[in-house]
N, CA, C and O atoms as a printed pandas DataFrame, in Angstrom:
     atom_number atom_name residue_name chain_id  residue_number  x_coord  y_coord  z_coord
0              1         N          MET        A               1  -15.119   42.758    5.521
1              2        CA          MET        A               1  -14.441   41.400    5.586
2              3         C          MET        A               1  -15.400   40.556    6.672
3              4         O          MET        A               1  -16.068   41.046    7.582
4              5         N          PRO        A               2  -15.281   39.278    6.344
5              6        CA          PRO        A               2  -15.807   38.481    7.272
6              7         C          PRO        A               2  -15.088   38.340    8.645
7              8         O          PRO        A               2  -13.880   38.550    8.756
8              9         N          GLU        A               3  -15.848   37.990    9.638
9             10        CA          GLU        A               3  -15.360   37.884   10.821
10            11         C          GLU        A               3  -14.172   37.010   11.158
11            12         O          GLU        A               3  -13.291   37.336   11.954
12            13         N          ASN        A               4  -14.225   35.812   10.451
13            14        CA          ASN        A               4  -12.890   34.774   10.832
14            15         C          ASN        A               4  -11.759   35.215    9.876
15            16         O          ASN        A               4  -10.992   34.294    9.597
16            17         N          SER        A               5  -11.484   36.368    9.327
17            18        CA          SER        A               5  -10.377   36.771    8.485
18            19         C          SER        A               5   -9.276   36.832    9.353
19            20         O          SER        A               5   -8.168   36.622    8.860
20            21         N          GLY        A               6   -9.380   37.117   10.730
21            22        CA          GLY        A               6   -8.053   37.342   11.576
22            23         C          GLY        A               6   -7.712   35.792   11.939
23            24         O          GLY        A               6   -6.531   35.571   12.206
24            25         N          LYS        A               7   -8.404   34.954   11.969
25            26        CA          LYS        A               7   -8.101   33.459   12.168
26            27         C          LYS        A               7   -7.429   32.891   11.026
27            28         O          LYS        A               7   -6.442   32.167   11.158
28            29         N          GLU        A               8   -7.949   33.208    9.865
29            30        CA          GLU        A               8   -7.116   32.875    8.632
30            31         C          GLU        A               8   -5.830   33.435    8.498
31            32         O          GLU        A               8   -4.886   32.814    8.009
32            33         N          ASP        A               9   -5.761   34.703    8.958
33            34        CA          ASP        A               9   -4.469   35.417    8.773
34            35         C          ASP        A               9   -3.432   34.686    9.709
35            36         O          ASP        A               9   -2.310   34.528    9.228
36            37         N          LYS        A              10   -3.658   34.228   10.965
37            38        CA          LYS        A              10   -2.997   33.313   11.951
38            39         C          LYS        A              10   -2.578   32.017   11.398
39            40         O          LYS        A              10   -1.477   31.511   11.614
40            41         N          GLU        A              11   -3.474   31.521   10.701
41            42        CA          GLU        A              11   -3.246   29.796   10.232
42            43         C          GLU        A              11   -2.363   30.095    8.990
43            44         O          GLU        A              11   -1.502   29.249    8.752
44            45         N          PHE        A              12   -2.428   30.977    8.309
45            46        CA          PHE        A              12   -1.614   30.920    6.913
46            47         C          PHE        A              12   -0.115   30.785    6.978
47            48         O          PHE        A              12    0.489   30.000    6.247
48            49         N          PRO        A              13    0.479   31.559    7.863
49            50        CA          PRO        A              13    1.899   31.234    8.273
50            51         C          PRO        A              13    2.346   30.085    8.753
51            52         O          PRO        A              13    3.478   29.683    8.485
52            53         N          LYS        A              14    1.393   29.336    9.623
53            54        CA          LYS        A              14    1.498   27.969   10.053
54            55         C          LYS        A              14    1.495   26.890    8.874
55            56         O          LYS        A              14    2.258   25.926    8.808
56            57         N          GLU        A              15    0.525   27.216    7.979
57            58        CA          GLU        A              15    0.142   26.382    6.905
58            59         C          GLU        A              15    1.668   26.305    6.021
59            60         O          GLU        A              15    2.248   25.276    5.677
60            61         N          ILE        A              16    2.034   27.513    5.818
61            62        CA          ILE        A              16    3.044   27.731    4.871
62            63         C          ILE        A              16    4.390   27.071    5.544
63            64         O          ILE        A              16    5.243   26.557    4.820
64            65         N          ASP        A              17    4.511   27.111    6.787
65            66        CA          ASP        A              17    5.669   26.701    7.544
66            67         C          ASP        A              17    5.623   24.947    7.485
67            68         O          ASP        A              17    6.627   24.242    7.394
68            69         N          VAL        A              18    4.247   24.466    7.558
69            70        CA          VAL        A              18    4.185   22.837    7.336
70            71         C          VAL        A              18    4.592   22.490    6.126
71            72         O          VAL        A              18    5.360   21.547    5.937
72            73         N          ARG        A              19    4.125   23.202    5.229
73            74        CA          ARG        A              19    4.287   22.756    3.687
74            75         C          ARG        A              19    5.944   22.924    3.418
75            76         O          ARG        A              19    6.577   22.023    2.867
76            77         N          GLU        A              20    6.433   23.895    3.766
77            78        CA          GLU        A              20    7.910   24.136    3.502
78            79         C          GLU        A              20    8.716   22.951    4.204
79            80         O          GLU        A              20    9.550   22.295    3.580
80            81         N          ARG        A              21    8.423   22.732    5.493
81            82        CA          ARG        A              21    9.134   21.667    6.218
82            83         C          ARG        A              21    8.927   20.207    5.507
83            84         O          ARG        A              21    9.858   19.411    5.385
84            85         N          ARG        A              22    7.607   19.954    5.057
85            86        CA          ARG        A              22    7.305   18.691    4.261
86            87         C          ARG        A              22    8.206   18.758    3.099
87            88         O          ARG        A              22    8.898   17.764    2.882
88            89         N          LYS        A              23    8.320   19.927    2.201
89            90        CA          LYS        A              23    9.051   19.960    1.135
90            91         C          LYS        A              23   10.600   19.665    1.146
91            92         O          LYS        A              23   11.204   19.172    0.193
92            93         N          LEU        A              24   11.234   20.075    2.495
93            94        CA          LEU        A              24   12.518   20.032    2.657
94            95         C          LEU        A              24   12.767   18.707    3.055
95            96         O          LEU        A              24   13.817   18.201    2.658
96            97         N          ARG        A              25   11.962   18.003    3.804
97            98        CA          ARG        A              25   12.108   16.724    4.174
98            99         C          ARG        A              25   11.954   15.807    3.140
99           100         O          ARG        A              25   12.544   14.726    3.143
100          101         N          ALA        A              26   11.081   16.220    2.117
101          102        CA          ALA        A              26   10.868   15.388    1.012
102          103         C          ALA        A              26   12.002   15.357    0.077
103          104         O          ALA        A              26   12.380   14.335   -0.494
104          105         N          ARG        A              27   12.590   16.661   -0.070
105          106        CA          ARG        A              27   13.800   16.824   -0.840
106          107         C          ARG        A              27   14.913   16.021   -0.368
107          108         O          ARG        A              27   15.502   15.329   -1.198
108          109         N          ASN        A              28   15.359   16.008    1.076
109          110        CA          ASN        A              28   16.363   15.177    1.491
110          111         C          ASN        A              28   16.241   13.613    1.469
111          112         O          ASN        A              28   17.226   12.879    1.546
112          113         N          LYS        A              29   14.815   13.118    1.345
113          114        CA          LYS        A              29   14.694   11.771    1.339
114          115         C          LYS        A              29   14.428   11.458    0.097
115          116         O          LYS        A              29   14.042   10.300   -0.058
116          117         N          LYS        A              30   14.531   12.300   -1.111
117          118        CA          LYS        A              30   14.088   11.951   -2.470
118          119         C          LYS        A              30   14.672   10.597   -2.891
119          120         O          LYS        A              30   13.872    9.763   -3.316
120          121         N          SER        A              31   16.091   10.251   -2.816
121          122        CA          SER        A              31   16.652    9.204   -3.401
122          123         C          SER        A              31   16.024    7.828   -2.563
123          124         O          SER        A              31   15.750    6.790   -3.166
124          125         N          ASP        A              32   15.865    7.972   -1.259
125          126        CA          ASP        A              32   15.296    6.951   -0.426
126          127         C          ASP        A              32   13.802    6.601   -0.728
127          128         O          ASP        A              32   13.309    5.491   -0.529
128          129         N          GLU        A              33   13.171    7.641   -1.214
129          130        CA          GLU        A              33   11.655    7.364   -1.647
130          131         C          GLU        A              33   11.510    6.649   -2.822
131          132         O          GLU        A              33   10.519    5.934   -2.977
132          133         N          VAL        A              34   12.613    6.773   -3.914
133          134        CA          VAL        A              34   12.645    5.974   -5.076
134          135         C          VAL        A              34   12.844    4.654   -4.758
135          136         O          VAL        A              34   12.101    3.828   -5.287
136          137         N          TRP        A              35   13.699    4.291   -3.998
137          138        CA          TRP        A              35   13.944    2.738   -3.531
138          139         C          TRP        A              35   12.791    2.257   -2.552
139          140         O          TRP        A              35   12.478    1.070   -2.641
140          141         N          PHE        A              36   12.197    2.961   -1.728
141          142        CA          PHE        A              36   11.004    2.664   -1.035
142          143         C          PHE        A              36    9.946    2.290   -1.959
143          144         O          PHE        A              36    9.244    1.318   -1.678
144          145         N          GLY        A              37    9.748    2.947   -3.029
145          146        CA          GLY        A              37    8.608    2.924   -3.894
146          147         C          GLY        A              37    8.888    1.570   -4.781
147          148         O          GLY        A              37    7.934    0.827   -5.012
148          149         N          LEU        A              38    9.956    1.308   -5.186
149          150        CA          LEU        A              38   10.354    0.074   -5.984
150          151         C          LEU        A              38   10.178   -1.097   -5.096
151          152         O          LEU        A              38    9.755   -2.166   -5.536
152          153         N          GLY        A              39   10.488   -0.922   -3.877
153          154        CA          GLY        A              39   10.406   -2.033   -2.760
154          155         C          GLY        A              39    8.945   -2.316   -2.502
155          156         O          GLY        A              39    8.467   -3.450   -2.537
156          157         N          MET        A              40    8.313   -1.291   -2.259
157          158        CA          MET        A              40    6.877   -1.489   -2.256
158          159         C          MET        A              40    6.133   -2.179   -3.341
159          160         O          MET        A              40    5.330   -3.095   -3.164
160          161         N          PHE        A              41    6.483   -1.641   -4.516
161          162        CA          PHE        A              41    5.915   -2.178   -5.684
162          163         C          PHE        A              41    6.268   -3.805   -5.910
163          164         O          PHE        A              41    5.457   -4.545   -6.467
164          165         N          GLY        A              42    7.331   -4.195   -5.506
165          166        CA          GLY        A              42    8.105   -5.570   -5.457
166          167         C          GLY        A              42    7.423   -6.177   -4.312
167          168         O          GLY        A              42    6.993   -7.307   -4.548
168          169         N          ALA        A              43    7.260   -5.825   -3.398
169          170        CA          ALA        A              43    6.445   -6.572   -2.046
170          171         C          ALA        A              43    5.133   -6.757   -2.556
171          172         O          ALA        A              43    4.744   -7.925   -2.578
172          173         N          VAL        A              44    4.237   -5.738   -3.036
173          174        CA          VAL        A              44    3.106   -6.041   -3.444
174          175         C          VAL        A              44    2.945   -7.077   -4.496
175          176         O          VAL        A              44    2.145   -8.012   -4.441
176          177         N          GLY        A              45    3.799   -6.820   -5.483
177          178        CA          GLY        A              45    3.793   -7.854   -6.552
178          179         C          GLY        A              45    4.007   -9.366   -6.001
179          180         O          GLY        A              45    3.217  -10.255   -6.318
180          181         N          TRP        A              46    4.983   -9.574   -5.262
181          182        CA          TRP        A              46    5.275  -10.707   -4.657
182          183         C          TRP        A              46    4.167  -11.368   -3.806
183          184         O          TRP        A              46    3.958  -12.579   -3.890
184          185         N          GLY        A              47    3.349  -10.434   -2.855
185          186        CA          GLY        A              47    2.475  -10.592   -2.216
186          187         C          GLY        A              47    1.260  -11.152   -2.900
187          188         O          GLY        A              47    0.541  -11.959   -2.310
188          189         N          VAL        A              48    1.003  -10.745   -4.140
189          190        CA          VAL        A              48   -0.019  -11.268   -4.904
190          191         C          VAL        A              48    0.405  -12.369   -5.745
191          192         O          VAL        A              48   -0.402  -13.278   -5.936
192          193         N          ALA        A              49    1.530  -12.417   -6.264
193          194        CA          ALA        A              49    1.986  -13.561   -7.042
194          195         C          ALA        A              49    2.276  -14.897   -6.286
195          196         O          ALA        A              49    2.026  -15.945   -6.881
196          197         N          VAL        A              50    2.793  -14.940   -5.002
197          198        CA          VAL        A              50    3.185  -16.241   -4.397
198          199         C          VAL        A              50    1.809  -16.780   -4.073
199          200         O          VAL        A              50    1.705  -17.939   -4.475
200          201         N          PRO        A              51    0.661  -16.300   -3.446
201          202        CA          PRO        A              51   -0.480  -17.163   -3.262
202          203         C          PRO        A              51   -1.114  -17.606   -4.455
203          204         O          PRO        A              51   -1.682  -18.694   -4.543
204          205         N          THR        A              52   -1.019  -16.751   -5.402
205          206        CA          THR        A              52   -1.799  -17.190   -6.703
206          207         C          THR        A              52   -1.151  -18.444   -7.305
207          208         O          THR        A              52   -1.781  -19.445   -7.647
208          209         N          VAL        A              53    0.346  -18.261   -7.409
209          210        CA          VAL        A              53    1.009  -19.468   -7.922
210          211         C          VAL        A              53    0.835  -20.791   -7.066
211          212         O          VAL        A              53    0.781  -21.912   -7.572
212          213         N          ILE        A              54    0.759  -20.546   -5.804
213          214        CA          ILE        A              54    0.683  -21.720   -4.806
214          215         C          ILE        A              54   -0.801  -22.360   -5.085
215          216         O          ILE        A              54   -1.022  -23.570   -5.023
216          217         N          GLY        A              55   -1.788  -21.362   -5.405
217          218        CA          GLY        A              55   -3.171  -21.981   -5.556
218          219         C          GLY        A              55   -2.944  -22.548   -6.830
219          220         O          GLY        A              55   -3.474  -23.659   -6.828
220          221         N          ILE        A              56   -2.376  -22.298   -7.979
221          222        CA          ILE        A              56   -2.584  -22.934   -9.247
222          223         C          ILE        A              56   -1.632  -24.208   -8.897
223          224         O          ILE        A              56   -2.167  -25.252   -9.271
224          225         N          PHE        A              57   -0.570  -24.373   -8.379
225          226        CA          PHE        A              57    0.147  -25.587   -8.309
226          227         C          PHE        A              57   -0.641  -26.721   -7.436
227          228         O          PHE        A              57   -0.784  -27.904   -7.746
228          229         N          LEU        A              58   -1.114  -26.059   -6.269
229          230        CA          LEU        A              58   -2.006  -27.108   -5.617
230          231         C          LEU        A              58   -3.365  -27.512   -6.282
231          232         O          LEU        A              58   -3.970  -28.514   -5.900
232          233         N          GLY        A              59   -3.850  -26.672   -7.330
233          234        CA          GLY        A              59   -5.167  -26.945   -7.958
234          235         C          GLY        A              59   -4.715  -27.936   -9.075
235          236         O          GLY        A              59   -5.465  -28.887   -9.293
236          237         N          VAL        A              60   -3.646  -27.824   -9.759
237          238        CA          VAL        A              60   -3.307  -29.074  -10.657
238          239         C          VAL        A              60   -2.984  -29.975  -10.003
239          240         O          VAL        A              60   -3.469  -31.017  -10.445
240          241         N          TRP        A              61   -2.213  -30.153   -8.887
241          242        CA          TRP        A              61   -2.061  -31.518   -8.099
242          243         C          TRP        A              61   -3.492  -32.044   -7.912
243          244         O          TRP        A              61   -3.879  -33.080   -8.453
244          245         N          ILE        A              62   -4.134  -31.405   -7.249
245          246        CA          ILE        A              62   -5.743  -31.893   -6.969
246          247         C          ILE        A              62   -6.382  -32.582   -8.027
247          248         O          ILE        A              62   -6.923  -33.682   -7.910
248          249         N          ASP        A              63   -6.300  -31.846   -9.159
249          250        CA          ASP        A              63   -6.821  -32.244  -10.559
250          251         C          ASP        A              63   -6.156  -33.593  -11.103
251          252         O          ASP        A              63   -6.824  -34.465  -11.660
252          253         N          MET        A              64   -4.864  -33.678  -10.905
253          254        CA          MET        A              64   -4.290  -34.665  -11.197
254          255         C          MET        A              64   -4.280  -35.946  -10.413
255          256         O          MET        A              64   -4.076  -37.048  -10.921
256          257         N          LYS        A              65   -4.519  -35.720   -9.110
257          258        CA          LYS        A              65   -5.028  -36.970   -8.144
258          259         C          LYS        A              65   -6.260  -37.196   -8.274
259          260         O          LYS        A              65   -6.576  -38.369   -8.470
260          261         N          TRP        A              66   -7.091  -36.400   -8.222
261          262        CA          TRP        A              66   -8.738  -36.586   -8.311
262          263         C          TRP        A              66   -9.422  -35.959   -9.231
263          264         O          TRP        A              66   -9.963  -34.894   -8.933
264          265         N          PRO        A              67   -9.523  -36.428  -10.379
265          266        CA          PRO        A              67  -10.056  -35.597  -11.495
266          267         C          PRO        A              67  -11.597  -35.617  -11.236
267          268         O          PRO        A              67  -12.159  -36.637  -10.836
268          269         N          GLY        A              68  -12.308  -34.350  -11.502
269          270        CA          GLY        A              68  -13.531  -34.346  -11.407
270          271         C          GLY        A              68  -14.356  -33.409  -12.139
271          272         O          GLY        A              68  -13.749  -32.940  -13.102
272          273         N          GLN        A              69  -15.352  -33.050  -12.024
273          274        CA          GLN        A              69  -16.267  -32.322  -12.799
274          275         C          GLN        A              69  -15.858  -30.813  -12.900
275          276         O          GLN        A              69  -16.012  -30.136  -13.917
276          277         N          TYR        A              70  -15.330  -30.378  -11.750
277          278        CA          TYR        A              70  -14.987  -29.051  -11.628
278          279         C          TYR        A              70  -13.569  -28.927  -11.637
279          280         O          TYR        A              70  -12.918  -29.875  -11.196
280          281         N          SER        A              71  -12.806  -27.617  -12.193
281          282        CA          SER        A              71  -11.569  -27.505  -12.077
282          283         C          SER        A              71  -11.039  -26.871  -10.810
283          284         O          SER        A              71  -11.266  -25.688  -10.561
284          285         N          TRP        A              72  -10.303  -27.685   -9.973
285          286        CA          TRP        A              72   -9.681  -27.243   -8.821
286          287         C          TRP        A              72   -8.616  -26.033   -9.256
287          288         O          TRP        A              72   -8.413  -25.032   -8.569
288          289         N          THR        A              73   -8.092  -26.273  -10.303
289          290        CA          THR        A              73   -6.858  -25.212  -10.794
290          291         C          THR        A              73   -7.511  -24.002  -10.809
291          292         O          THR        A              73   -6.888  -23.125  -10.208
292          293         N          LEU        A              74   -8.697  -23.612  -11.357
293          294        CA          LEU        A              74   -9.100  -22.352  -11.753
294          295         C          LEU        A              74   -9.609  -21.835  -10.234
295          296         O          LEU        A              74   -9.262  -20.761   -9.744
296          297         N          MET        A              75  -10.500  -22.810   -9.585
297          298        CA          MET        A              75  -10.870  -22.156   -8.177
298          299         C          MET        A              75   -9.709  -21.786   -7.481
299          300         O          MET        A              75   -9.663  -20.649   -7.014
300          301         N          LEU        A              76   -8.684  -22.617   -7.320
301          302        CA          LEU        A              76   -7.745  -22.170   -6.225
302          303         C          LEU        A              76   -6.775  -21.122   -6.814
303          304         O          LEU        A              76   -6.011  -20.535   -6.047
304          305         N          LEU        A              77   -6.767  -20.822   -8.313
305          306        CA          LEU        A              77   -6.238  -19.665   -8.808
306          307         C          LEU        A              77   -6.923  -18.438   -8.183
307          308         O          LEU        A              77   -6.238  -17.566   -7.650
308          309         N          PHE        A              78   -8.302  -18.352   -8.241
309          310        CA          PHE        A              78   -9.099  -17.206   -7.840
310          311         C          PHE        A              78   -8.794  -16.999   -6.394
311          312         O          PHE        A              78   -8.462  -15.888   -5.981
312          313         N          ILE        A              79   -8.905  -18.113   -5.558
313          314        CA          ILE        A              79   -8.859  -17.962   -4.266
314          315         C          ILE        A              79   -7.381  -17.345   -4.042
315          316         O          ILE        A              79   -7.239  -16.375   -3.298
316          317         N          GLY        A              80   -6.349  -17.903   -4.672
317          318        CA          GLY        A              80   -4.860  -17.654   -4.414
318          319         C          GLY        A              80   -4.862  -15.992   -4.808
319          320         O          GLY        A              80   -4.252  -15.189   -4.103
320          321         N          LEU        A              81   -5.483  -15.655   -5.795
321          322        CA          LEU        A              81   -5.523  -14.118   -6.199
322          323         C          LEU        A              81   -6.063  -13.357   -5.234
323          324         O          LEU        A              81   -5.390  -12.446   -4.752
324          325         N          ILE        A              82   -7.364  -13.606   -4.796
325          326        CA          ILE        A              82   -8.098  -13.014   -4.006
326          327         C          ILE        A              82   -7.411  -12.783   -2.398
327          328         O          ILE        A              82   -7.615  -11.797   -1.689
328          329         N          THR        A              83   -6.607  -13.900   -2.074
329          330        CA          THR        A              83   -5.884  -13.798   -0.981
330          331         C          THR        A              83   -4.706  -12.918   -1.134
331          332         O          THR        A              83   -4.432  -12.151   -0.211
332          333         N          GLY        A              84   -3.870  -12.953   -2.368
333          334        CA          GLY        A              84   -2.896  -12.368   -2.385
334          335         C          GLY        A              84   -3.233  -10.762   -2.542
335          336         O          GLY        A              84   -2.400   -9.915   -2.219
336          337         N          CYS        A              85   -4.425  -10.449   -3.023
337          338        CA          CYS        A              85   -4.737   -9.110   -3.295
338          339         C          CYS        A              85   -5.175   -8.627   -1.765
339          340         O          CYS        A              85   -4.730   -7.528   -1.433
340          341         N          MET        A              86   -5.871   -9.220   -0.952
341          342        CA          MET        A              86   -6.134   -8.850    0.351
342          343         C          MET        A              86   -4.588   -8.441    1.262
343          344         O          MET        A              86   -4.294   -7.440    1.916
344          345         N          ASN        A              87   -3.847   -9.651    0.965
345          346        CA          ASN        A              87   -2.610   -9.427    1.541
346          347         C          ASN        A              87   -1.891   -8.113    1.179
347          348         O          ASN        A              87   -1.429   -7.291    1.971
348          349         N          ALA        A              88   -1.885   -8.070   -0.150
349          350        CA          ALA        A              88   -1.527   -6.554   -0.472
350          351         C          ALA        A              88   -1.961   -5.343   -0.068
351          352         O          ALA        A              88   -1.260   -4.336    0.032
352          353         N          TRP        A              89   -3.264   -5.445    0.195
353          354        CA          TRP        A              89   -4.256   -4.267    0.766
354          355         C          TRP        A              89   -3.774   -4.175    2.019
355          356         O          TRP        A              89   -3.185   -3.115    2.231
356          357         N          PHE        A              90   -3.825   -4.913    2.902
357          358        CA          PHE        A              90   -3.446   -5.057    4.277
358          359         C          PHE        A              90   -2.131   -4.322    4.540
359          360         O          PHE        A              90   -1.983   -3.444    5.390
360          361         N          TRP        A              91   -1.177   -4.797    3.692
361          362        CA          TRP        A              91    0.333   -4.399    3.698
362          363         C          TRP        A              91    0.447   -2.828    3.300
363          364         O          TRP        A              91    1.174   -2.079    3.953
364          365         N          VAL        A              92   -0.334   -2.360    2.164
365          366        CA          VAL        A              92   -0.207   -1.037    1.817
366          367         C          VAL        A              92   -0.948   -0.116    2.688
367          368         O          VAL        A              92   -0.574    1.057    2.710
368          369         N          ASN        A              93   -2.016   -0.505    3.461
369          370        CA          ASN        A              93   -2.935    0.003    4.354
370          371         C          ASN        A              93   -1.890    0.316    5.668
371          372         O          ASN        A              93   -1.745    1.402    6.229
372          373         N          ARG        A              94   -1.331   -0.739    5.928
373          374        CA          ARG        A              94   -0.390   -0.641    7.163
374          375         C          ARG        A              94    0.724    0.467    6.840
375          376         O          ARG        A              94    1.030    1.287    7.706
376          377         N          GLN        A              95    1.270    0.472    5.685
377          378        CA          GLN        A              95    2.381    1.306    5.456
378          379         C          GLN        A              95    1.779    2.828    5.387
379          380         O          GLN        A              95    2.405    3.813    5.780
380          381         N          ARG        A              96    0.499    2.862    4.839
381          382        CA          ARG        A              96   -0.117    4.419    4.778
382          383         C          ARG        A              96   -0.305    4.916    6.338
383          384         O          ARG        A              96   -0.103    6.090    6.652
384          385         N          ARG        A              97   -0.660    4.034    7.169
385          386        CA          ARG        A              97   -1.099    4.351    8.567
386          387         C          ARG        A              97    0.271    4.681    9.002
387          388         O          ARG        A              97    0.207    5.705    9.682
388          389         N          ASP        A              98    1.614    4.207    8.892
389          390        CA          ASP        A              98    2.625    4.450    9.469
390          391         C          ASP        A              98    3.092    5.926    8.920
391          392         O          ASP        A              98    3.560    6.807    9.642
392          393         N          ILE        A              99    2.879    6.026    7.527
393          394        CA          ILE        A              99    3.326    7.327    7.005
394          395         C          ILE        A              99    2.403    8.377    7.695
395          396         O          ILE        A              99    2.872    9.446    8.083
396          397         N          ASP        A             100    1.256    8.102    7.824
397          398        CA          ASP        A             100    0.401    9.338    8.491
398          399         C          ASP        A             100    0.740    9.299    9.869
399          400         O          ASP        A             100    0.707   10.449   10.307
400          401         N          GLY        A             101    1.015    8.573   10.635
401          402        CA          GLY        A             101    1.702    8.548   11.975
402          403         C          GLY        A             101    2.706    9.522   11.949
403          404         O          GLY        A             101    2.634   10.591   12.556
404          405         N          LYS        A             102    3.740    9.124   11.177
405          406        CA          LYS        A             102    4.934    9.914   11.092
406          407         C          LYS        A             102    4.696   11.500   10.844
407          408         O          LYS        A             102    5.296   12.402   11.428
408          409         N          ARG        A             103    3.837   11.625    9.999
409          410        CA          ARG        A             103    3.363   13.023    9.568
410          411         C          ARG        A             103    2.709   13.854   10.919
411          412         O          ARG        A             103    3.024   15.028   11.113
412          413         N          GLU        A             104    1.814   13.165   11.787
413          414        CA          GLU        A             104    1.404   13.736   12.926
414          415         C          GLU        A             104    2.263   13.907   13.836
415          416         O          GLU        A             104    2.108   14.886   14.567
416          417         N          ASN        A             105    3.381   13.035   14.052
417          418        CA          ASN        A             105    4.395   13.247   14.822
418          419         C          ASN        A             105    5.388   14.428   14.637
419          420         O          ASN        A             105    5.985   14.907   15.601
420          421         N          HIS        A             106    5.556   14.914   13.278
421          422        CA          HIS        A             106    6.332   15.799   12.778
422          423         C          HIS        A             106    5.601   17.208   12.846
423          424         O          HIS        A             106    6.194   18.287   12.814
424          425         N          GLY        A             107    4.197   17.037   12.946
425          426        CA          GLY        A             107    3.379   18.262   12.900
426          427         C          GLY        A             107    2.975   18.899   11.682
427          428         O          GLY        A             107    2.590   20.061   11.550
428          429         N          ASP        A             108    3.143   17.737   10.532
429          430        CA          ASP        A             108    2.565   18.257    9.382
430          431         C          ASP        A             108    1.204   17.619    8.912
431          432         O          ASP        A             108    0.643   18.037    7.899
C-alpha cells in the first residue's frame, strides 16, 4: 500500500461528516432555497433590464431632439445592456462569496 493510506483513512470520516452535515442543512433549507433562487433570478433580470430600458429611452429622446448620422438608441441600448450584465455579474459574484464564506464558517 502507498505510504499516505493512513492519512486518507483519517480524512475519509471527516469528509463524510462534512458532506452529511451539508446534506442535512440543505434538506432543512430546501423551501428557502427555491424562493432564494427565484429571487436571485428576478434580481438579475431586473438588474439587466432596467439599465437597458433606460438606455433605450434616453437614446430615443436624444435621437428625437438631435437627429444625426448615428443611432443613439442602438448605442445606448448596448451600453445599458453591458452595464446591466456587469451589474448582474457583480451581484451574483458577491452572493457566491457570501455563500462560500458561510461554508467556511460552518466547516464544510
